[in-house]
KELUMBA-876966 format. One line per field, with one value per residue (C-alpha): residue in one letter; residue number from 0; x, y, z. Coordinates in Angstrom, 3 decimals, padded with zeros to 6 digits. Layout:
! residues N
r <- A,...
k <- NUM,...
x <- X,...
y <- Y,...
z <- Z,...
END
This chain:
! residues 430
r <- M,G,V,E,V,S,R,L,S,N,G,L,T,V,A,T,E,T,L,P,S,I,E,S,V,A,L,G,V,W,V,K,S,G,A,R,D,E,R,D,E,E,H,G,M,A,H,L,L,E,H,M,A,F,K,G,T,R,R,R,S,A,F,Q,I,A,S,E,I,E,D,V,G,G,E,I,N,A,A,T,S,V,E,T,T,S,F,Y,A,R,V,L,S,A,D,V,P,L,A,V,D,M,L,A,D,I,L,Q,E,S,L,F,D,P,D,E,L,S,R,E,Q,H,V,I,L,Q,E,I,G,A,A,H,D,T,P,D,D,I,V,F,D,R,F,T,E,T,A,F,R,H,Q,T,L,G,R,S,I,L,G,T,P,E,T,V,K,S,F,T,S,K,Q,L,H,D,F,I,E,R,Q,Y,G,A,D,R,M,I,V,V,A,A,G,D,I,R,H,D,D,F,V,R,E,V,E,A,R,L,G,G,F,R,A,K,S,T,G,T,T,P,Q,Y,A,Q,Y,V,G,G,D,F,R,E,N,R,D,L,M,D,A,Q,I,I,L,G,F,E,G,R,A,Y,H,V,R,D,F,Y,C,S,Q,V,L,S,M,I,L,G,G,G,M,S,S,R,L,F,Q,E,V,R,E,K,R,G,L,C,Y,S,V,Y,A,F,H,W,G,F,S,D,T,G,I,F,G,V,H,A,A,T,G,Q,S,G,M,A,E,L,V,P,V,I,I,R,E,L,E,R,A,G,E,S,I,G,Q,V,E,L,D,R,A,H,A,Q,Y,R,A,G,L,I,M,S,G,E,N,P,A,S,R,A,S,Q,I,A,R,Q,L,L,L,F,G,R,P,V,P,K,E,E,L,M,E,R,L,A,A,L,T,V,D,R,L,T,D,L,S,G,R,L,F,S,T,K,P,T,L,T,A,V,G,P,V,G,A,L,A,P,Y,E,S,I,L,E,A,L,P,N,G,T,G,M,A,R,K,L,A,G
k <- 0,1,2,3,4,5,6,7,8,9,10,11,12,13,14,15,16,17,18,19,20,21,22,23,24,25,26,27,28,29,30,31,32,33,34,35,36,37,38,39,40,41,42,43,44,45,46,47,48,49,50,51,52,53,54,55,56,57,58,59,60,61,62,63,64,65,66,67,68,69,70,71,72,73,74,75,76,77,78,79,80,81,82,83,84,85,86,87,88,89,90,91,92,93,94,95,96,97,98,99,100,101,102,103,104,105,106,107,108,109,110,111,112,113,114,115,116,117,118,119,120,121,122,123,124,125,126,127,128,129,130,131,132,133,134,135,136,137,138,139,140,141,142,143,144,145,146,147,148,149,150,151,152,153,154,155,156,157,158,159,160,161,162,163,164,165,166,167,168,169,170,171,172,173,174,175,176,177,178,179,180,181,182,183,184,185,186,187,188,189,190,191,192,193,194,195,196,197,198,199,200,201,202,203,204,205,206,207,208,209,210,211,212,213,214,215,216,217,218,219,220,221,222,223,224,225,226,227,228,229,230,231,232,233,234,235,236,237,238,239,240,241,242,243,244,245,246,247,248,249,250,251,252,253,254,255,256,257,258,259,260,261,262,263,264,265,266,267,268,269,270,271,272,273,274,275,276,277,278,279,280,281,282,283,284,285,286,287,288,289,290,291,292,293,294,295,296,297,298,299,300,301,302,303,304,305,306,307,308,309,310,311,312,313,314,315,316,317,318,319,320,321,322,323,324,325,326,327,328,329,330,331,332,333,334,335,336,337,338,339,340,341,342,343,344,345,346,347,348,349,350,351,352,353,354,355,356,357,358,359,360,361,362,363,364,365,366,367,368,369,370,371,372,373,374,375,376,377,378,379,380,381,382,383,384,385,386,387,388,389,390,391,392,393,394,395,396,397,398,399,400,401,402,403,404,405,406,407,408,409,410,411,412,413,414,415,416,417,418,419,420,421,422,423,424,425,426,427,428,429
x <- -113.842,-111.263,-107.486,-105.928,-102.284,-099.845,-096.152,-093.848,-091.128,-088.469,-090.445,-091.938,-095.385,-098.107,-101.456,-104.537,-107.923,-110.705,-112.645,-116.115,-117.021,-113.348,-111.970,-108.349,-105.635,-103.138,-100.146,-096.662,-093.680,-093.046,-089.610,-088.872,-085.839,-085.658,-083.543,-083.087,-081.232,-078.443,-074.901,-073.381,-071.643,-074.903,-077.041,-079.568,-078.958,-082.407,-083.962,-081.481,-082.210,-085.903,-084.999,-082.576,-085.089,-086.673,-083.453,-082.993,-082.648,-081.007,-084.269,-085.685,-084.338,-085.582,-087.897,-089.286,-090.092,-092.116,-093.677,-094.703,-096.761,-098.234,-099.067,-101.743,-102.863,-101.149,-098.790,-095.738,-093.863,-091.870,-091.557,-089.011,-089.812,-087.825,-088.479,-089.793,-089.361,-092.161,-092.389,-095.955,-098.197,-101.842,-103.205,-106.365,-106.848,-105.836,-102.433,-101.448,-098.924,-097.125,-096.980,-095.684,-093.048,-091.918,-091.678,-089.725,-087.448,-086.736,-085.948,-083.738,-082.209,-081.580,-078.281,-077.607,-075.808,-073.089,-074.333,-077.904,-076.607,-074.755,-077.879,-080.071,-077.573,-077.866,-081.671,-081.528,-079.088,-081.706,-084.336,-082.203,-081.757,-085.493,-086.313,-083.890,-085.586,-089.038,-089.431,-092.443,-090.378,-087.069,-088.687,-089.790,-086.284,-084.869,-087.612,-086.694,-082.965,-083.432,-085.769,-083.456,-080.099,-077.182,-079.391,-080.457,-084.123,-083.620,-081.771,-083.297,-084.378,-082.806,-079.261,-076.668,-074.993,-071.717,-073.087,-075.337,-072.484,-070.236,-072.420,-071.339,-073.197,-071.423,-072.632,-076.219,-075.919,-074.322,-077.105,-079.922,-078.108,-077.735,-081.129,-083.560,-084.539,-087.827,-087.950,-088.334,-090.652,-094.422,-096.184,-099.756,-102.569,-105.984,-108.859,-110.102,-107.757,-107.909,-105.574,-104.419,-103.711,-101.708,-099.685,-098.758,-097.587,-095.475,-094.073,-092.998,-091.125,-090.021,-090.029,-086.275,-085.520,-082.954,-084.626,-082.686,-081.375,-078.130,-078.902,-078.742,-081.559,-081.264,-080.081,-082.892,-083.944,-083.644,-085.815,-083.743,-085.629,-084.122,-084.217,-083.411,-084.019,-083.051,-083.671,-084.711,-086.134,-089.585,-093.201,-094.109,-092.293,-092.761,-092.912,-093.178,-093.520,-093.206,-092.868,-091.951,-094.719,-095.600,-094.445,-096.891,-096.947,-097.587,-100.911,-101.059,-100.481,-104.141,-104.820,-102.080,-103.587,-107.001,-105.496,-103.820,-107.202,-108.910,-106.191,-105.541,-107.199,-109.641,-111.538,-113.477,-110.322,-109.228,-106.129,-107.827,-110.689,-108.563,-105.486,-106.995,-110.715,-110.792,-107.403,-106.415,-102.797,-102.095,-103.609,-102.782,-102.326,-102.599,-101.366,-099.836,-098.536,-095.983,-095.394,-092.261,-091.276,-089.666,-090.707,-092.886,-093.257,-096.182,-096.145,-098.029,-097.181,-098.171,-097.144,-097.425,-096.177,-094.007,-097.024,-098.405,-095.098,-095.049,-098.623,-098.747,-096.662,-098.231,-101.691,-100.632,-099.105,-102.269,-104.325,-101.959,-102.301,-106.098,-106.069,-104.526,-107.312,-110.407,-111.568,-115.248,-117.098,-118.392,-114.804,-113.941,-117.026,-116.120,-112.583,-113.999,-116.193,-113.261,-111.074,-113.809,-114.580,-110.903,-110.611,-113.661,-112.662,-109.111,-110.516,-112.447,-109.232,-107.193,-103.823,-104.536,-105.840,-102.804,-100.477,-102.454,-102.321,-098.573,-097.885,-099.908,-098.088,-094.694,-095.502,-097.743,-097.165,-100.856,-103.621,-105.610,-109.381,-111.201,-113.495,-110.504,-109.244,-112.657,-112.809,-109.484,-110.769,-114.053,-112.077,-110.623,-112.131,-111.819,-109.937,-107.320,-106.931,-106.462,-104.036,-102.007,-101.990,-100.541,-097.744,-097.111,-096.671,-094.416,-091.589,-088.775,-090.072,-088.618,-088.968,-087.959,-088.588,-087.609,-088.270,-088.454,-088.126,-086.655,-089.798,-090.060,-089.555,-086.317,-086.401,-085.909,-089.008,-091.050,-089.757,-090.873,-094.302,-095.096,-097.005,-093.750,-092.162,-092.326,-094.872,-097.856,-098.470,-099.882,-096.435,-095.026,-097.790,-097.349
y <- -025.700,-024.174,-024.412,-025.002,-024.042,-024.919,-024.272,-026.783,-025.827,-026.043,-023.598,-026.174,-025.103,-027.764,-027.147,-029.231,-028.886,-031.412,-032.057,-033.563,-036.810,-037.617,-040.884,-040.349,-037.855,-036.001,-034.927,-033.704,-031.577,-028.462,-026.842,-023.273,-024.365,-025.249,-025.004,-021.291,-021.936,-023.945,-022.682,-022.696,-026.012,-027.465,-026.877,-029.731,-030.884,-030.022,-032.226,-035.053,-034.857,-035.364,-038.569,-039.824,-039.352,-042.698,-044.681,-045.866,-044.697,-046.135,-047.954,-048.712,-049.945,-048.384,-051.378,-051.038,-047.364,-048.328,-051.493,-050.260,-047.419,-049.529,-052.389,-050.098,-048.812,-045.462,-043.513,-041.354,-038.904,-035.675,-032.617,-029.865,-026.357,-023.161,-022.056,-025.106,-028.853,-031.092,-034.645,-035.924,-038.960,-039.968,-042.639,-043.710,-041.890,-044.906,-044.964,-041.353,-042.399,-044.622,-041.820,-039.274,-041.741,-042.443,-038.765,-038.018,-040.983,-039.724,-036.213,-037.190,-040.591,-040.841,-042.580,-041.314,-044.575,-044.105,-047.042,-045.747,-042.273,-043.509,-045.244,-042.206,-039.873,-042.076,-041.833,-038.031,-037.884,-039.750,-037.303,-034.374,-036.009,-036.688,-033.066,-031.826,-034.098,-032.730,-029.310,-028.226,-028.883,-027.406,-024.191,-023.387,-024.011,-021.664,-019.159,-018.798,-018.899,-015.979,-013.997,-014.317,-014.745,-015.956,-016.233,-019.246,-018.377,-018.952,-022.259,-025.610,-027.518,-030.702,-029.326,-030.179,-033.534,-032.135,-030.948,-033.953,-036.412,-034.528,-034.782,-036.900,-038.287,-035.775,-032.885,-034.098,-034.346,-030.894,-029.420,-030.761,-029.717,-026.189,-025.727,-027.681,-026.226,-026.084,-022.343,-023.072,-026.091,-026.564,-029.855,-030.009,-032.576,-032.286,-034.743,-037.062,-035.659,-034.426,-031.539,-032.425,-036.046,-034.971,-032.432,-035.158,-037.459,-034.723,-033.641,-037.205,-037.619,-034.127,-032.213,-032.684,-031.453,-028.632,-025.304,-023.134,-023.525,-021.797,-021.221,-017.633,-015.819,-016.141,-013.094,-010.780,-011.709,-009.274,-009.789,-008.991,-010.434,-011.179,-013.539,-017.249,-019.372,-022.947,-024.099,-027.764,-029.964,-030.464,-030.356,-027.517,-024.619,-024.012,-020.281,-018.330,-014.554,-013.208,-010.123,-009.240,-010.359,-009.712,-011.300,-013.034,-010.154,-007.186,-005.535,-006.563,-010.295,-011.364,-008.875,-010.550,-013.986,-012.843,-011.124,-014.378,-016.130,-013.501,-013.626,-017.346,-019.282,-021.435,-022.026,-018.762,-016.692,-014.029,-015.811,-019.173,-017.600,-015.321,-017.482,-020.950,-020.682,-017.731,-018.067,-021.714,-020.750,-023.382,-026.242,-024.901,-021.385,-020.182,-017.494,-017.999,-015.959,-017.353,-015.518,-015.895,-014.376,-011.292,-011.198,-012.919,-013.643,-013.432,-015.467,-016.731,-020.181,-021.419,-024.077,-023.577,-024.988,-023.108,-021.867,-019.997,-018.740,-015.301,-014.497,-015.981,-013.514,-010.380,-011.703,-012.415,-008.954,-007.359,-009.183,-007.961,-004.459,-004.726,-005.770,-002.403,-000.650,-002.362,-005.407,-006.196,-006.700,-010.009,-011.209,-010.157,-011.887,-015.072,-014.992,-014.454,-017.521,-019.610,-018.548,-019.173,-022.604,-023.491,-022.549,-024.562,-027.627,-027.651,-027.319,-030.541,-032.454,-033.231,-033.205,-029.904,-028.384,-029.461,-028.005,-024.758,-024.350,-025.042,-022.465,-019.822,-020.438,-020.314,-017.169,-015.187,-016.771,-017.619,-019.521,-017.206,-017.821,-018.451,-015.527,-013.174,-014.338,-013.793,-010.282,-009.463,-010.746,-008.852,-005.621,-005.972,-003.737,-003.525,-000.253,-001.950,-004.746,-002.425,-000.277,-003.351,-004.554,-001.273,-001.483,-005.229,-005.458,-002.408,-004.279,-005.772,-008.997,-012.463,-014.507,-018.163,-020.472,-024.065,-025.772,-024.485,-020.841,-019.380,-017.412,-015.846,-012.085,-010.642,-009.743,-006.051,-006.044,-007.735,-005.202,-002.331,-003.881,-003.981,-001.115,000.373,000.230,002.580,000.567,-001.676,-005.341,-004.598,-003.284,-006.770,-008.393,-005.980
z <- 210.345,208.014,208.214,211.632,212.159,214.959,215.419,217.108,219.585,216.841,214.667,212.289,211.027,210.921,209.215,208.538,206.924,207.437,204.227,204.736,202.941,202.279,203.682,202.639,203.575,201.408,203.446,202.842,203.735,201.669,201.862,200.821,198.848,195.191,192.080,192.627,195.891,194.274,193.966,190.480,191.052,192.437,189.348,189.314,192.889,194.256,191.585,192.176,195.901,195.154,193.284,195.933,198.767,197.862,197.454,201.012,204.615,207.717,208.493,205.041,201.725,198.490,198.048,201.575,200.980,197.908,199.285,202.742,201.353,198.546,200.953,202.418,199.010,199.367,197.155,197.781,195.583,195.477,193.264,192.673,191.488,191.147,194.736,196.610,197.042,198.299,199.601,199.837,200.232,199.872,202.210,203.990,207.278,209.401,207.698,208.390,211.111,208.586,206.001,208.529,209.716,206.169,205.191,208.385,207.679,204.165,205.349,208.290,207.581,203.828,203.075,199.548,198.856,196.166,194.074,194.162,193.388,190.306,188.994,189.606,187.941,184.860,185.023,185.171,182.270,180.245,181.501,180.333,176.935,176.629,177.497,174.832,172.294,173.187,171.524,173.593,176.749,175.680,174.409,177.975,179.330,176.717,177.516,181.186,180.390,178.002,180.248,183.293,181.630,183.794,186.899,188.938,188.345,184.631,184.837,183.989,187.097,185.704,185.665,183.024,182.273,183.603,186.938,187.536,186.926,189.354,192.478,195.436,198.445,200.681,198.537,198.842,202.635,202.762,200.604,202.748,205.940,204.614,202.958,205.113,208.481,210.390,209.728,206.001,206.211,206.283,207.072,205.788,205.743,204.095,204.126,206.881,209.524,213.115,213.771,217.290,216.335,213.306,215.293,217.789,214.982,213.426,216.785,217.574,214.290,213.230,216.505,216.762,213.243,213.200,213.813,211.388,207.867,206.967,203.310,202.096,200.340,196.539,194.643,193.573,190.046,187.164,184.110,181.004,178.009,174.628,171.684,171.274,168.171,167.430,163.880,163.832,161.091,162.628,161.470,163.848,165.467,169.197,169.938,173.206,173.366,176.894,179.080,182.643,184.985,188.598,191.865,194.207,196.667,194.381,193.676,190.014,190.573,190.479,187.718,185.669,186.339,185.123,182.084,181.058,181.266,179.120,176.499,176.396,179.219,177.287,174.062,174.457,175.027,172.588,171.338,170.857,168.956,166.774,166.180,165.949,165.279,162.847,161.182,161.732,162.353,165.014,166.954,170.411,171.747,175.325,177.722,181.162,184.064,186.537,189.778,191.886,195.217,193.656,189.991,187.434,183.751,181.354,178.166,175.142,173.800,170.354,167.852,164.114,160.837,158.394,156.448,159.447,160.835,159.243,160.246,163.761,165.785,164.245,165.099,168.690,169.037,167.702,170.344,173.072,171.725,171.707,175.363,176.175,174.281,175.677,177.614,177.944,181.210,179.856,179.442,182.981,184.377,182.515,183.918,187.424,186.964,185.710,188.620,191.176,189.747,189.774,193.448,194.412,192.375,193.723,197.231,196.717,195.958,199.104,197.304,195.564,198.776,200.828,198.199,198.092,201.885,201.916,199.197,201.021,204.293,202.581,200.617,202.961,206.357,206.709,204.914,202.666,202.887,199.635,200.430,200.621,197.237,195.714,197.193,195.548,192.222,192.606,193.029,189.529,186.856,183.101,183.538,185.723,183.198,180.239,182.237,183.197,179.589,178.416,180.988,180.841,177.083,177.004,178.737,176.692,175.132,175.439,172.262,172.041,169.128,168.373,165.041,161.439,162.450,159.248,158.383,161.837,161.729,163.176,166.859,166.082,163.870,166.588,169.106,166.890,166.351,170.067,171.729,173.018,169.577,166.640,164.707,165.154,164.501,161.070,160.100,160.685,158.707,155.845
END
């Protein structure tokens, strides 16, 4: 049957997909507003709002929110990202009306009680402290901060202790009033669901939601790159080497995704084979590509001890350089197979499928059929991949490292060793 989409009179988009042989439903509300939409004094508010959504409404206490959904064996949660916030549930099909009612209640009737707020602020302060004490978490925060310096896109989603402690109930109400409107919201259900029935449930509970948000479009992001190092007394150093990536909408987005799989997407990838299997320089190494609405970032993450520090980065750079020289058809075919399998497997999971549909509607204004995605991937060639590699790894690098980083080469030397520099990776190693 595929994805069915309706639009309510207030502009709210409602989408469903019936999945055969599934007796449950994953449903949720996705909002095109995240950490990137915060003002300077609101840093961390989108994440705090996600926490406070379950702390009581005019009709339900915090305990009732938890118990009502668990009384029917369901679950409810929320998540904050750079550009979106989601509130979602998983229930048996007969309990969809309860889940819709609860999500609508959370979005429209949350109290943001000052006592609950104070307790949750304390919880998030502990979360911030725990993240700082976890090197493989904090290195990613420092990575985005360095790549997009002094921009909301580069800020930690958690906020800072100072900003989080300063928030009031009124500020939370003001934020949701400004950022949340039907024009920026998608309601999706996947699983054992009938479209017309679901639309009626959503219409009854969210049909009166304000039509327009008043939030402004975030400032266009500018990738800047740079160097950040934090010397800590640890067993391993966490290292990320990154470059400017591609936004969701541009031609090279899927090419960048496939390139990250070839370089570091599994045990057969180039980086895993060269860095771990052949040289034993680290336990874990992988590549990733994150796309945003107006930019992206490509990175390689690895962890190594002091003995492998001097050799690790030159080896990684050499593999990036080699990708610009040649990529085999066998490697491309393997990446195609991995991508295809990932699409099919996620489509068999109601929660993953609902999230995928919501993202597509928010980003492209329509659900993108699996067949269309596969056609885009099939159009990729080894020549396009090598061409992209040459351009991608010629941008100014972002290097972040946390741990015993004393043996790591200076940033200027790494810059020179890259394809756009005056030397090659072997110069670093020598």
